[in-house]
N, CA, C and O of each residue as an XYZ file, in Angstrom:
696
protein
N      21.947    117.608    -60.445
C      21.724    118.451    -59.287
C      20.898    119.662    -59.707
O      21.276    120.372    -60.638
N      19.779    119.907    -59.034
C      18.920    121.023    -59.410
C      19.584    122.374    -59.138
O      20.439    122.517    -58.265
N      19.147    123.357    -59.932
C      19.670    124.705    -59.761
C      19.073    125.349    -58.517
O      17.908    125.121    -58.191
N      19.869    126.147    -57.830
C      19.357    126.897    -56.690
C      18.538    128.075    -57.210
O      18.602    128.408    -58.394
N      17.784    128.691    -56.339
C      16.958    129.832    -56.730
C      17.830    130.961    -57.278
O      17.451    131.627    -58.242
N      18.976    131.173    -56.676
C      19.887    132.236    -57.132
C      20.385    131.933    -58.548
O      20.428    132.825    -59.396
N      20.755    130.692    -58.799
C      21.224    130.294    -60.135
C      20.102    130.439    -61.163
O      20.338    130.892    -62.283
N      18.883    130.054    -60.782
C      17.751    130.186    -61.691
C      17.508    131.650    -62.036
O      17.234    131.986    -63.188
N      17.611    132.518    -61.033
C      17.434    133.953    -61.274
C      18.518    134.483    -62.209
O      18.243    135.337    -63.053
N      19.747    133.985    -62.068
C      20.837    134.388    -62.954
C      20.561    133.938    -64.395
O      20.777    134.694    -65.342
N      20.084    132.704    -64.544
C      19.766    132.174    -65.877
C      18.645    132.992    -66.505
O      18.720    133.336    -67.685
N      17.614    133.306    -65.739
C      16.502    134.106    -66.251
C      17.005    135.483    -66.684
O      16.592    135.990    -67.727
N      17.886    136.089    -65.900
C      18.441    137.406    -66.246
C      19.270    137.331    -67.527
O      19.182    138.218    -68.375
N      20.080    136.268    -67.671
C      20.898    136.103    -68.878
C      20.018    135.913    -70.106
O      20.253    136.534    -71.143
N      19.010    135.060    -69.994
C      18.119    134.799    -71.127
C      17.312    136.056    -71.462
O      17.078    136.343    -72.635
N      16.889    136.800    -70.449
C      16.170    138.059    -70.689
C      17.038    139.024    -71.487
O      16.562    139.674    -72.417
N      18.303    139.111    -71.120
C      19.238    139.994    -71.838
C      19.422    139.516    -73.278
O      19.405    140.323    -74.207
N      19.596    138.204    -73.464
C      19.759    137.658    -74.812
C      18.506    137.905    -75.660
O      18.608    138.251    -76.837
N      17.333    137.727    -75.063
C      16.079    137.946    -75.795
C      15.895    139.405    -76.183
O      15.455    139.702    -77.293
N      16.225    140.308    -75.282
C      16.029    141.727    -75.590
C      17.050    142.234    -76.601
O      16.751    143.155    -77.361
N      18.249    141.654    -76.628
C      19.282    142.062    -77.594
C      19.108    141.396    -78.957
O      19.557    141.925    -79.974
N      18.467    140.253    -78.974
C      18.396    139.435    -80.182
C      17.409    139.993    -81.204
O      16.300    140.404    -80.860
N      17.839    140.000    -82.482
C      16.931    140.385    -83.562
C      15.977    139.242    -83.883
O      14.840    139.466    -84.299
N      16.454    138.016    -83.687
C      15.620    136.839    -83.893
C      16.120    135.720    -82.991
O      17.317    135.437    -82.935
N      15.191    135.091    -82.290
C      15.519    133.945    -81.455
C      14.774    132.746    -82.028
O      13.544    132.702    -82.011
N      15.524    131.778    -82.533
C      14.917    130.595    -83.138
C      14.825    129.490    -82.084
O      15.766    129.257    -81.325
N      13.687    128.826    -82.055
C      13.436    127.742    -81.115
C      13.354    126.443    -81.912
O      12.643    126.360    -82.913
N      14.097    125.424    -81.452
C      14.109    124.144    -82.161
C      14.149    122.977    -81.180
O      14.724    123.081    -80.097
N      13.533    121.872    -81.572
C      13.618    120.626    -80.800
C      14.951    119.964    -81.113
O      15.429    119.995    -82.247
N      15.534    119.370    -80.095
C      16.806    118.693    -80.322
C      16.816    117.264    -79.780
O      17.882    116.657    -79.671
N      15.671    116.730    -79.447
C      15.594    115.383    -78.880
C      16.231    114.380    -79.828
O      15.892    114.329    -81.011
N      17.154    113.582    -79.305
C      17.846    112.583    -80.103
C      19.184    113.064    -80.652
O      19.901    112.294    -81.291
N      19.527    114.322    -80.411
C      20.803    114.864    -80.873
C      21.843    114.637    -79.788
O      21.573    114.867    -78.609
N      23.020    114.192    -80.175
C      24.065    113.910    -79.198
C      24.676    115.209    -78.663
O      24.574    116.264    -79.288
N      25.299    115.105    -77.514
C      25.963    116.261    -76.909
C      27.085    116.739    -77.820
O      27.297    117.942    -77.974
N      27.799    115.803    -78.418
C      28.895    116.159    -79.327
C      28.363    116.953    -80.523
O      29.000    117.907    -80.969
N      27.204    116.560    -81.038
C      26.604    117.267    -82.167
C      26.164    118.677    -81.754
O      26.323    119.627    -82.521
N      25.613    118.812    -80.545
C      25.206    120.139    -80.050
C      26.436    121.028    -79.891
O      26.383    122.218    -80.203
N      27.532    120.466    -79.411
C      28.771    121.245    -79.276
C      29.268    121.699    -80.649
O      29.735    122.829    -80.792
N      29.175    120.839    -81.652
C      29.566    121.211    -83.015
C      28.660    122.316    -83.547
O      29.126    123.243    -84.208
N      27.355    122.215    -83.254
C      26.408    123.255    -83.668
C      26.772    124.589    -83.027
O      26.771    125.621    -83.699
N      27.078    124.575    -81.749
C      27.464    125.817    -81.055
C      28.685    126.444    -81.706
O      28.737    127.656    -81.914
N      29.666    125.611    -82.027
C      30.899    126.112    -82.631
C      30.623    126.702    -84.018
O      31.117    127.784    -84.338
N      29.843    126.005    -84.839
C      29.519    126.489    -86.184
C      28.688    127.770    -86.131
O      28.922    128.700    -86.903
N      27.728    127.815    -85.225
C      26.847    128.981    -85.125
C      27.589    130.203    -84.596
O      27.264    131.333    -84.959
N      28.565    129.984    -83.756
C      29.328    131.095    -83.185
C      30.048    131.895    -84.269
O      30.285    133.092    -84.108
N      30.396    131.231    -85.377
C      31.105    131.887    -86.475
C      30.289    133.020    -87.092
O      30.871    133.984    -87.589
N      28.956    132.932    -87.075
C      28.137    134.012    -87.636
C      27.436    134.832    -86.552
O      26.473    135.545    -86.834
N      27.918    134.730    -85.319
C      27.392    135.555    -84.238
C      26.179    135.003    -83.525
O      25.526    135.719    -82.766
N      25.868    133.744    -83.757
C      24.691    133.129    -83.132
C      25.111    132.379    -81.874
O      26.108    131.657    -81.874
N      24.341    132.557    -80.804
C      24.597    131.848    -79.551
C      23.511    130.801    -79.363
O      22.321    131.117    -79.392
N      23.923    129.560    -79.172
C      22.997    128.442    -78.961
C      22.958    128.126    -77.470
O      23.999    127.928    -76.844
N      21.750    128.079    -76.905
C      21.594    127.758    -75.487
C      20.515    126.710    -75.307
O      19.492    126.721    -75.991
N      20.763    125.805    -74.376
C      19.754    124.836    -73.961
C      19.354    125.245    -72.553
O      20.140    125.136    -71.612
N      18.119    125.718    -72.422
C      17.621    126.248    -71.152
C      16.254    125.631    -70.892
O      15.498    125.347    -71.822
N      15.950    125.430    -69.620
C      14.622    124.911    -69.273
C      13.553    125.872    -69.774
O      13.677    127.088    -69.623
N      12.521    125.328    -70.360
C      11.448    126.134    -70.949
C      10.777    127.040    -69.921
O      10.401    128.170    -70.232
N      10.630    126.538    -68.693
C      10.013    127.323    -67.641
C      10.808    128.609    -67.381
O      10.226    129.671    -67.159
N      12.143    128.503    -67.412
C      12.995    129.674    -67.189
C      12.931    130.635    -68.371
O      12.977    131.852    -68.187
N      12.825    130.096    -69.575
C      12.699    130.942    -70.761
C      11.374    131.697    -70.728
O      11.320    132.878    -71.072
N      10.313    131.021    -70.317
C       9.002    131.676    -70.224
C       9.054    132.811    -69.207
O       8.491    133.879    -69.442
N       9.730    132.586    -68.073
C       9.896    133.664    -67.084
C      10.688    134.820    -67.689
O      10.370    135.985    -67.452
N      11.720    134.499    -68.469
C      12.533    135.541    -69.101
C      11.708    136.331    -70.112
O      11.827    137.553    -70.195
N      10.875    135.637    -70.878
C      10.004    136.305    -71.855
C       9.058    137.259    -71.134
O       8.843    138.387    -71.577
N       8.499    136.800    -70.026
C       7.567    137.634    -69.263
C       8.254    138.856    -68.661
O       7.609    139.874    -68.412
N       9.567    138.756    -68.428
C      10.283    139.883    -67.818
C      10.730    140.929    -68.846
O      11.102    142.040    -68.468
N      10.699    140.591    -70.126
C      11.063    141.549    -71.169
C       9.782    142.257    -71.618
O       8.837    141.615    -72.075
N       9.762    143.568    -71.485
C       8.548    144.363    -71.743
C       7.981    144.150    -73.147
O       6.770    143.995    -73.302
N       8.834    144.140    -74.164
C       8.353    144.042    -75.548
C       7.874    142.638    -75.922
O       7.269    142.459    -76.979
N       8.133    141.646    -75.078
C       7.785    140.262    -75.407
C       6.663    139.693    -74.542
O       6.339    138.512    -74.669
N       6.068    140.491    -73.675
C       5.079    139.987    -72.722
C       3.855    139.345    -73.366
O       3.236    138.470    -72.761
N       3.491    139.761    -74.584
C       2.274    139.269    -75.216
C       2.483    138.026    -76.070
O       1.557    137.602    -76.763
N       3.662    137.435    -76.042
C       3.961    136.265    -76.874
C       3.260    135.031    -76.317
O       3.233    134.800    -75.108
N       2.699    134.252    -77.225
C       2.081    132.978    -76.864
C       3.194    131.950    -76.674
O       3.904    131.612    -77.621
N       3.340    131.459    -75.456
C       4.423    130.527    -75.143
C       3.948    129.073    -75.103
O       4.645    128.214    -74.563
N       2.785    128.792    -75.659
C       2.241    127.435    -75.600
C       3.070    126.430    -76.405
O       3.002    125.229    -76.141
N       3.844    126.900    -77.375
C       4.661    125.993    -78.191
C       5.970    125.606    -77.503
O       6.690    124.734    -77.990
N       6.278    126.240    -76.387
C       7.545    125.986    -75.705
C       7.407    124.821    -74.728
O       7.249    125.016    -73.522
N       7.471    123.619    -75.267
C       7.439    122.414    -74.438
C       8.310    121.359    -75.093
O       8.511    121.366    -76.307
N       8.822    120.455    -74.277
C       9.721    119.423    -74.778
C      11.175    119.865    -74.665
O      11.477    120.868    -74.018
N      12.062    119.123    -75.288
C      13.490    119.442    -75.250
C      13.795    120.462    -76.343
O      13.833    120.126    -77.527
N      14.012    121.713    -75.934
C      14.217    122.796    -76.888
C      15.572    123.457    -76.701
O      16.112    123.537    -75.597
N      16.097    123.925    -77.823
C      17.281    124.778    -77.763
C      16.910    126.116    -78.391
O      15.993    126.206    -79.208
N      17.637    127.141    -77.994
C      17.342    128.505    -78.415
C      18.578    129.093    -79.086
O      19.683    129.016    -78.549
N      18.384    129.681    -80.263
C      19.475    130.298    -81.015
C      19.233    131.806    -81.060
O      18.243    132.266    -81.628
N      20.143    132.567    -80.457
C      20.025    134.020    -80.365
C      21.040    134.678    -81.291
O      22.159    134.186    -81.433
N      20.660    135.789    -81.923
C      21.613    136.573    -82.711
C      21.197    138.035    -82.647
O      20.057    138.380    -82.956
N      22.138    138.897    -82.241
C      21.820    140.310    -82.072
C      22.187    141.154    -83.288
O      21.927    142.358    -83.300
N      22.790    140.540    -84.320
C      23.227    141.335    -85.473
C      22.528    140.971    -86.778
O      22.417    141.815    -87.667
N      22.061    139.745    -86.912
C      21.502    139.294    -88.183
C      20.218    138.509    -87.927
O      20.185    137.606    -87.092
N      19.160    138.868    -88.661
C      17.875    138.210    -88.468
C      17.840    136.802    -89.057
O      17.091    135.951    -88.577
N      18.632    136.551    -90.078
C      18.574    135.280    -90.796
C      19.557    134.253    -90.221
O      19.334    133.048    -90.341
N      20.631    134.720    -89.605
C      21.723    133.841    -89.180
C      21.304    132.683    -88.277
O      21.718    131.554    -88.539
N      20.503    132.896    -87.225
C      20.171    131.737    -86.384
C      19.350    130.682    -87.126
O      19.556    129.483    -86.934
N      18.432    131.124    -87.963
C      17.608    130.173    -88.720
C      18.461    129.406    -89.726
O      18.312    128.192    -89.867
N      19.356    130.107    -90.425
C      20.176    129.419    -91.425
C      21.193    128.493    -90.771
O      21.497    127.432    -91.317
N      21.724    128.873    -89.610
C      22.662    127.987    -88.898
C      21.992    126.673    -88.522
O      22.543    125.593    -88.737
N      20.788    126.784    -87.954
C      20.074    125.568    -87.561
C      19.626    124.757    -88.773
O      19.656    123.526    -88.737
N      19.211    125.430    -89.841
C      18.776    124.718    -91.050
C      19.944    123.960    -91.679
O      19.787    122.818    -92.109
N      21.112    124.596    -91.730
C      22.300    123.940    -92.269
C      22.679    122.732    -91.424
O      23.014    121.674    -91.956
N      22.625    122.892    -90.107
C      22.961    121.801    -89.198
C      21.939    120.672    -89.301
O      22.294    119.497    -89.203
N      20.663    121.030    -89.500
C      19.595    120.020    -89.571
C      19.720    119.137    -90.803
O      19.173    118.034    -90.831
N      20.435    119.608    -91.828
C      20.622    118.774    -93.028
C      21.402    117.515    -92.698
O      21.131    116.454    -93.260
N      22.377    117.618    -91.787
C      23.169    116.455    -91.400
C      22.666    115.810    -90.115
O      23.027    114.675    -89.805
N      21.834    116.532    -89.365
C      21.266    116.018    -88.113
C      19.754    116.217    -88.136
O      19.260    117.223    -87.626
N      19.020    115.286    -88.712
C      17.570    115.463    -88.873
C      16.795    115.491    -87.550
O      15.586    115.722    -87.557
N      17.466    115.261    -86.423
C      16.759    115.320    -85.141
C      16.469    116.763    -84.723
O      15.691    116.985    -83.795
N      17.078    117.744    -85.388
C      16.797    119.164    -85.122
C      15.572    119.559    -85.935
O      15.566    119.441    -87.160
N      14.538    120.027    -85.248
C      13.293    120.430    -85.915
C      12.872    121.803    -85.391
O      12.839    122.031    -84.181
N      12.550    122.714    -86.313
C      12.113    124.053    -85.917
C      10.776    123.993    -85.183
O       9.881    123.239    -85.562
N      10.654    124.790    -84.137
C       9.395    124.963    -83.428
C       8.804    126.316    -83.792
O       7.593    126.455    -83.961
N       9.676    127.310    -83.911
C       9.249    128.662    -84.251
C      10.363    129.639    -83.952
O      11.520    129.248    -83.798
N      10.012    130.911    -83.870
C      10.999    131.944    -83.570
C      10.320    133.133    -82.914
O       9.136    133.396    -83.129
N      11.093    133.840    -82.115
C      10.620    135.047    -81.451
C      11.342    136.216    -82.094
O      12.571    136.273    -82.083
N      10.584    137.148    -82.655
C      11.195    138.306    -83.314
C      11.444    139.413    -82.299
O      10.940    139.377    -81.176
N      12.232    140.393    -82.718
C      12.565    141.511    -81.834
C      11.346    142.358    -81.499
O      11.298    142.984    -80.440
N      10.356    142.384    -82.396
C       9.168    143.196    -82.133
C       8.094    142.449    -81.334
O       7.010    142.985    -81.102
N       8.390    141.227    -80.919
C       7.493    140.516    -80.018
C       6.454    139.637    -80.661
O       5.388    139.429    -80.083
N       6.729    139.109    -81.845
C       5.803    138.162    -82.463
C       6.440    136.783    -82.501
O       7.663    136.644    -82.520
N       5.583    135.765    -82.512
C       6.074    134.391    -82.573
C       5.835    133.870    -83.982
O       4.692    133.795    -84.433
N       6.910    133.509    -84.678
C       6.820    132.981    -86.037
C       6.626    131.468    -85.979
O       7.126    130.804    -85.072
N       5.902    130.938    -86.945
C       5.692    129.488    -87.006
C       6.940    128.796    -87.554
O       7.854    129.448    -88.059
N       6.962    127.485    -87.448
C       8.093    126.701    -87.946
C       8.244    126.859    -89.458
O       9.364    126.925    -89.963
N       7.137    126.919    -90.175
C       7.188    127.093    -91.637
C       7.790    128.444    -92.012
O       8.572    128.540    -92.958
N       7.426    129.484    -91.269
C       7.992    130.813    -91.531
C       9.495    130.828    -91.273
O      10.246    131.486    -91.994
N       9.928    130.107    -90.252
C      11.359    130.040    -89.943
C      12.101    129.289    -91.049
O      13.203    129.684    -91.428
N      11.510    128.213    -91.569
C      12.133    127.475    -92.672
C      12.286    128.364    -93.896
O      13.313    128.322    -94.573
N      11.273    129.166    -94.182
C      11.337    130.095    -95.307
C      12.423    131.134    -95.082
O      13.179    131.463    -95.996
N      12.495    131.645    -93.867
C      13.520    132.631    -93.523
C      14.918    132.030    -93.640
O      15.849    132.709    -94.073
N      15.070    130.774    -93.262
C      16.370    130.115    -93.315
C      16.874    129.968    -94.747
O      18.080    129.876    -94.977
N      15.955    129.946    -95.706
C      16.345    129.796    -97.110
C      16.863    131.107    -97.710
O      17.469    131.099    -98.781
N      16.632    132.220    -97.033
C      17.107    133.514    -97.536
C      18.617    133.628    -97.409
O      19.213    133.017    -96.522
N      19.245    134.409    -98.292
C      20.687    134.647    -98.133
C      20.944    135.530    -96.913
O      20.046    136.225    -96.439
N      22.167    135.494    -96.418
C      22.512    136.291    -95.246
C      22.538    137.779    -95.600
O      22.484    138.153    -96.771
N      22.620    138.597    -94.594
C      22.628    140.047    -94.773
C      23.802    140.467    -95.661
O      23.632    141.289    -96.562
N      24.976    139.914    -95.415
C      26.160    140.258    -96.216
C      25.996    139.824    -97.674
O      26.412    140.539    -98.587
N      25.396    138.664    -97.890
C      25.145    138.201    -99.262
C      24.181    139.130    -99.994
O      24.377    139.440   -101.169
N      23.140    139.569    -99.293
C      22.174    140.492    -99.907
C      22.832    141.826   -100.263
O      22.567    142.386   -101.327
N      23.680    142.328    -99.384
C      24.391    143.584    -99.659
C      25.294    143.412   -100.872
O      25.351    144.288   -101.734
N      25.997    142.295   -100.943
C      26.881    142.035   -102.085
C      26.080    141.951   -103.383
O      26.535    142.441   -104.417
N      24.905    141.342   -103.347
C      24.071    141.243   -104.547
C      23.582    142.617   -104.996
O      23.544    142.895   -106.194
N      23.211    143.472   -104.057
C      22.758    144.827   -104.397
C      23.901    145.634   -105.000
O      23.716    146.322   -106.004
N      25.084    145.553   -104.388
C      26.245    146.284   -104.908
C      26.590    145.792   -106.312
O      26.882    146.602   -107.192
N      26.559    144.489   -106.532
C      26.855    143.944   -107.865
C      25.832    144.426   -108.888
O      26.188    144.737   -110.024
N      24.574    144.490   -108.491
C      23.530    144.975   -109.395
C      23.742    146.449   -109.729
O      23.568    146.860   -110.876
N      24.113    147.235   -108.736
C      24.348    148.664   -108.960
C      25.584    148.913   -109.827
O      25.617    149.871   -110.600
N      26.586    148.065   -109.701
C      27.820    148.235   -110.463
C      27.730    147.679   -111.877
O      28.584    147.984   -112.709
N      26.731    146.883   -112.163
C      26.603    146.248   -113.470
C      26.602    147.253   -114.626
O      27.339    147.038   -115.588
N      25.824    148.330   -114.588
C      25.868    149.290   -115.702
C      27.238    149.949   -115.861
O      27.671    150.221   -116.981
N      27.912    150.204   -114.758
C      29.248    150.804   -114.822
C      30.203    149.861   -115.544
O      30.988    150.297   -116.386
N      30.142    148.583   -115.222
C      31.008    147.599   -115.882
C      30.675    147.505   -117.376
O      31.573    147.389   -118.211
N      29.385    147.554   -117.704
C      28.988    147.484   -119.114
C      29.540    148.660   -119.905
O      30.056    148.476   -121.008
N      29.438    149.868   -119.357
C      29.959    151.066   -120.032
C      31.467    150.979   -120.172
O      32.011    151.284   -121.234
N      32.137    150.573   -119.130
C      33.596    150.442   -119.164
C      34.028    149.436   -120.224
O      34.969    149.692   -120.975
N      33.355    148.311   -120.290
C      33.691    147.297   -121.291
C      33.433    147.817   -122.711
O      34.224    147.559   -123.617
N      32.338    148.541   -122.904
C      32.033    149.086   -124.229
C      33.089    150.101   -124.653
O      33.553    150.089   -125.793
N      33.460    150.969   -123.734
C      34.477    151.980   -124.063
C      35.836    151.352   -124.333
O      36.540    151.748   -125.262
N      36.197    150.375   -123.518
C      37.509    149.752   -123.727
C      37.523    148.963   -125.042
O      38.563    148.877   -125.695
N      36.396    148.393   -125.430
C      36.319    147.691   -126.717
C      36.525    148.659   -127.872
O      37.260    148.356   -128.811
N      35.876    149.829   -127.810
C      36.047    150.842   -128.855
C      37.477    151.361   -128.899
O      38.018    151.588   -129.980
N      38.084    151.549   -127.756
C      39.474    152.020   -127.712
C      40.418    150.990   -128.323
O      41.347    151.351   -129.045
N      40.188    149.730   -128.042
C      41.023    148.672   -128.623
C      40.881    148.652   -130.144
O      41.866    148.498   -130.865
N      39.642    148.809   -130.626
C      39.418    148.830   -132.077
C      40.108    150.032   -132.706
O      40.698    149.911   -133.779
N      40.042    151.189   -132.055
C      40.707    152.399   -132.554
C      42.218    152.203   -132.595
O      42.869    152.560   -133.577
N      42.771    151.639   -131.534
C      44.209    151.405   -131.492
C      44.648    150.391   -132.550
O      45.701    150.539   -133.171
N      43.833    149.372   -132.742
C      44.155    148.387   -133.792
C      44.148    149.045   -135.155
O      45.009    148.757   -135.986
N      43.174    149.936   -135.401
C      43.110    150.653   -136.684
C      44.309    151.575   -136.880
O      44.876    151.625   -137.972
N      44.700    152.300   -135.844
C      45.875    153.190   -135.917
C      47.129    152.386   -136.170
O      47.978    152.787   -136.966
N      47.251    151.247   -135.497
C      48.430    150.378   -135.666
C      48.485    149.838   -137.079
O      49.568    149.752   -137.658
N      47.346    149.470   -137.652
C      47.298    148.958   -139.023
C      47.695    150.042   -140.018
O      48.403    149.753   -140.983
N      47.255    151.290   -139.808
C      47.615    152.404   -140.689
C      49.110    152.712   -140.593
O      49.769    153.015   -141.588
N      49.628    152.625   -139.350
C      51.056    152.937   -139.148
C      51.925    151.878   -139.808
O      53.010    152.193   -140.299
N      51.477    150.642   -139.831
C      52.251    149.558   -140.418
C      52.187    149.609   -141.935
O      53.079    149.089   -142.606
N      51.157    150.221   -142.483
C      50.993    150.234   -143.936
C      51.812    151.281   -144.612
O      51.770    151.404   -145.836
């Protein structure tokens, strides 16, 4: 049953809001993917704050045109059966969610991505982005790198203290 004009306007408004809030919106083909697999993808992606939507491309194009910062985006790649992955907190999460899912479901293929600043990334750029660690992983790596010298100094000092205590204990026993 086709959507009424009111429903279409609601969908366009929802997608416009998702696009304007999203740091990165990844676009992927899903032709040949089962409904059950898409539901599993939605559930897995929700864990990292990513929302997966299947929306008619025509409505997405209208939503893009209604968002001021995205008006200049080339929408020529938006054709066929596409799904859209939105995330308002992490730039890498939607790409990595889809890339992880595509390993077990090869019918998912990247088309590109829409960035928050209004540029359209190619599929290759999205694949490269998907290979990056998540924001939390990067923060953990930086903290570990910063703490490394502190751990080295602590280990060196504790080694010297142990040697001193062993020497004192040996003298006391003698």
